[in-house]
C-alpha positions as CSV (number, residue, x, y, z in Angstrom):
1,X,-138.8,-293.6,-126.8
2,X,-136.5,-294.6,-129.7
3,X,-133.1,-296.0,-128.7
4,X,-131.8,-295.2,-132.2
5,X,-128.5,-293.4,-132.6
6,X,-127.2,-294.6,-129.2
7,X,-124.4,-292.1,-128.4
8,X,-123.1,-293.6,-125.2
9,X,-124.2,-296.5,-123.0
10,X,-122.9,-297.3,-119.5
11,X,-123.6,-299.8,-116.8
12,X,-124.5,-297.7,-113.7
13,X,-123.4,-299.0,-110.3
14,X,-126.4,-300.3,-108.3
15,X,-126.7,-299.9,-104.6
16,X,-128.5,-302.4,-102.4
17,X,-131.4,-300.0,-102.0
18,X,-131.8,-299.4,-105.8
19,X,-132.3,-302.8,-107.4
20,X,-132.9,-305.9,-105.4
21,X,-132.9,-308.2,-108.4
22,X,-129.2,-307.8,-109.0
23,X,-130.0,-307.0,-112.7
24,X,-127.7,-304.3,-114.2
25,X,-129.0,-300.8,-114.8
26,X,-128.0,-299.2,-118.1
27,X,-128.0,-295.5,-118.7
28,X,-127.8,-294.4,-122.4
29,X,-127.6,-291.1,-124.3
30,X,-129.9,-291.5,-127.3
31,X,-130.6,-289.3,-130.3
32,X,-129.4,-285.7,-130.9
33,X,-130.6,-282.2,-130.2
34,X,-134.3,-281.8,-129.4
35,X,-134.9,-285.5,-130.3
36,X,-132.3,-286.6,-127.7
37,X,-133.1,-288.4,-124.5
38,X,-131.5,-290.0,-121.5
39,X,-132.7,-293.6,-121.3
40,X,-132.5,-295.6,-118.0
41,X,-133.1,-299.3,-118.5
42,X,-133.4,-301.6,-115.5
43,X,-135.3,-304.5,-114.1
44,X,-135.2,-306.4,-117.3
45,X,-134.5,-310.0,-117.8
46,X,-131.2,-310.5,-116.1
47,X,-128.9,-312.9,-117.9
48,X,-128.0,-316.2,-116.2
49,X,-124.6,-317.8,-116.7
50,X,-125.4,-321.4,-117.3
51,X,-121.8,-322.6,-117.5
52,X,-118.4,-321.4,-118.4
53,X,-115.7,-323.0,-120.5
54,X,-112.2,-321.7,-121.3
55,X,-111.9,-320.5,-124.9
56,X,-108.2,-320.2,-125.5
57,X,-107.2,-319.3,-129.1
58,X,-110.9,-318.8,-130.2
59,X,-111.1,-317.4,-133.8
60,X,-114.8,-317.5,-134.4
61,X,-118.2,-318.5,-133.0
62,X,-121.5,-319.3,-134.8
63,X,-124.9,-320.5,-133.5
64,X,-126.7,-322.7,-136.0
65,X,-130.5,-323.5,-136.0
66,X,-130.5,-323.0,-132.2
67,X,-129.1,-326.5,-132.1
68,X,-125.3,-326.2,-132.5
69,X,-122.6,-323.9,-131.4
70,X,-119.5,-324.0,-133.7
71,X,-116.3,-322.7,-132.2
72,X,-113.3,-322.0,-134.4
73,X,-109.8,-322.3,-132.9
74,X,-106.3,-321.6,-134.0
75,X,-103.9,-323.9,-132.2
76,X,-100.8,-321.8,-131.9
77,X,-98.8,-324.9,-130.7
78,X,-99.1,-326.7,-134.1
79,X,-100.3,-323.9,-136.3
80,X,-103.6,-325.7,-137.3
81,X,-107.1,-324.5,-137.4
82,X,-109.9,-326.6,-135.8
83,X,-113.6,-326.4,-135.3
84,X,-115.4,-327.8,-132.3
85,X,-119.2,-328.4,-132.3
86,X,-121.2,-328.1,-129.1
87,X,-124.9,-328.6,-128.4
88,X,-126.6,-325.3,-128.0
89,X,-128.7,-326.7,-125.2
90,X,-128.1,-325.7,-121.6
91,X,-125.4,-328.4,-121.0
92,X,-123.1,-327.4,-124.0
93,X,-122.1,-331.0,-124.6
94,X,-119.4,-331.5,-127.2
95,X,-120.7,-333.1,-130.4
96,X,-117.6,-332.8,-132.6
97,X,-117.2,-336.6,-133.1
98,X,-121.0,-337.3,-133.8
99,X,-121.8,-334.4,-136.2
100,X,-120.5,-334.1,-139.8
101,X,-119.3,-330.5,-139.6
102,X,-115.7,-330.3,-140.9
103,X,-113.3,-330.2,-137.9
104,X,-109.8,-329.9,-139.4
105,X,-110.2,-326.7,-141.3
106,X,-110.7,-323.0,-140.6
107,X,-114.4,-322.2,-140.5
108,X,-115.0,-318.8,-142.2
109,X,-118.8,-318.7,-141.7
110,X,-121.6,-321.0,-140.6
111,X,-125.4,-320.8,-140.2
112,X,-128.8,-321.9,-141.4
113,X,-130.2,-321.9,-145.0
114,X,-133.9,-321.8,-145.6
115,X,-134.9,-324.7,-148.0
116,X,-138.6,-324.7,-148.6
117,X,-140.5,-325.7,-145.5
118,X,-137.3,-327.0,-143.8
119,X,-133.8,-325.7,-143.2
120,X,-130.3,-326.9,-143.8
121,X,-127.1,-326.0,-142.0
122,X,-124.0,-324.8,-143.8
123,X,-120.3,-324.4,-142.9
124,X,-118.0,-322.3,-145.1
125,X,-114.4,-323.3,-144.7
126,X,-111.2,-322.2,-146.5
127,X,-111.7,-324.9,-149.2
128,X,-115.4,-324.6,-149.8
129,X,-118.9,-325.1,-148.4
130,X,-120.4,-328.1,-146.5
131,X,-124.2,-328.4,-146.5
132,X,-125.8,-330.5,-143.7
133,X,-129.2,-331.6,-142.7
134,X,-129.7,-332.2,-138.9
135,X,-126.0,-332.4,-138.6
136,X,-125.5,-335.0,-141.3
137,X,-123.5,-334.1,-144.4
138,X,-125.6,-333.6,-147.5
139,X,-123.1,-332.0,-149.9
140,X,-119.6,-330.7,-150.2
141,X,-118.8,-327.9,-152.7
142,X,-115.2,-327.0,-153.4
143,X,-114.5,-323.3,-154.0
144,X,-111.8,-322.8,-156.6
145,X,-109.1,-320.5,-155.3
146,X,-110.1,-320.8,-151.7
147,X,-112.5,-318.7,-149.5
148,X,-111.5,-315.4,-148.0
149,X,-114.9,-314.3,-146.6
150,X,-118.5,-315.4,-146.7
151,X,-122.0,-314.3,-145.7
152,X,-125.4,-315.9,-145.8
153,X,-128.8,-314.4,-146.6
154,X,-131.7,-316.9,-146.2
155,X,-131.3,-319.1,-149.3
156,X,-127.9,-318.0,-150.6
157,X,-124.3,-317.9,-149.5
158,X,-122.0,-315.2,-150.9
159,X,-118.3,-316.0,-151.1
160,X,-115.3,-313.7,-151.7
161,X,-112.5,-316.0,-153.0
162,X,-108.8,-315.5,-152.2
163,X,-108.1,-314.8,-155.8
164,X,-110.6,-311.9,-156.0
165,X,-113.8,-313.4,-157.3
166,X,-117.3,-313.0,-155.9
167,X,-119.4,-316.1,-156.0
168,X,-123.0,-316.6,-155.1
169,X,-124.3,-320.1,-154.2
170,X,-128.0,-320.9,-153.8
171,X,-130.4,-323.7,-153.2
172,X,-131.6,-325.2,-156.5
173,X,-134.1,-327.9,-155.7
174,X,-132.5,-330.1,-153.0
175,X,-128.9,-329.1,-153.6
176,X,-126.7,-326.0,-153.4
177,X,-125.1,-324.8,-156.6
178,X,-123.0,-321.9,-157.9
179,X,-125.6,-319.5,-159.4
180,X,-123.5,-316.5,-160.2
181,X,-119.8,-315.6,-160.5
182,X,-118.7,-312.0,-160.5
183,X,-115.2,-310.9,-161.1
184,X,-114.2,-308.1,-158.8
185,X,-112.2,-305.1,-160.0
186,X,-109.3,-303.4,-158.3
187,X,-108.5,-299.9,-159.3
188,X,-110.6,-300.2,-162.5
189,X,-108.9,-303.4,-163.6
190,X,-110.5,-306.8,-163.6
191,X,-109.0,-309.1,-160.9
192,X,-109.1,-312.0,-163.4
């Protein structure tokens, strides 16, 4: 059974006689026409809530290398953006003061870069890119014009700048560098 083209998914109420595990039962409408099906999914691995924390004014969340959880916040009281770093382990310890992720800027994107046999962490903030190795700062790259959006694909980070440029950063040897700059166009005219 393919669950592709999921049309509708609901959590079905479970009675005491239906599912003793307490795991939710999902009922989904999948596919179309003669390829359609009604899928009932149950008795899977039930999620366990390890801990809960209040996330007031949360603006973004990223898991990095299965080691860190970055939380972006906008503090409406003082109008500032902040980033907190938690351990991605079961205890969710705060690591903000012991790890070199930038804390006093808005995080736009964060993740893991493949670098040969190892990996590096990255954090894109409004002013540029920070590259880290095991939580220790390796490199800071300023982005001229500021960062509007960002995305990562394995060894590269793509940036859309606030002034309309597209920039591609990639690993060159042991450091990250700007490898391509592409001016964007708006209504057939170059943005720059």
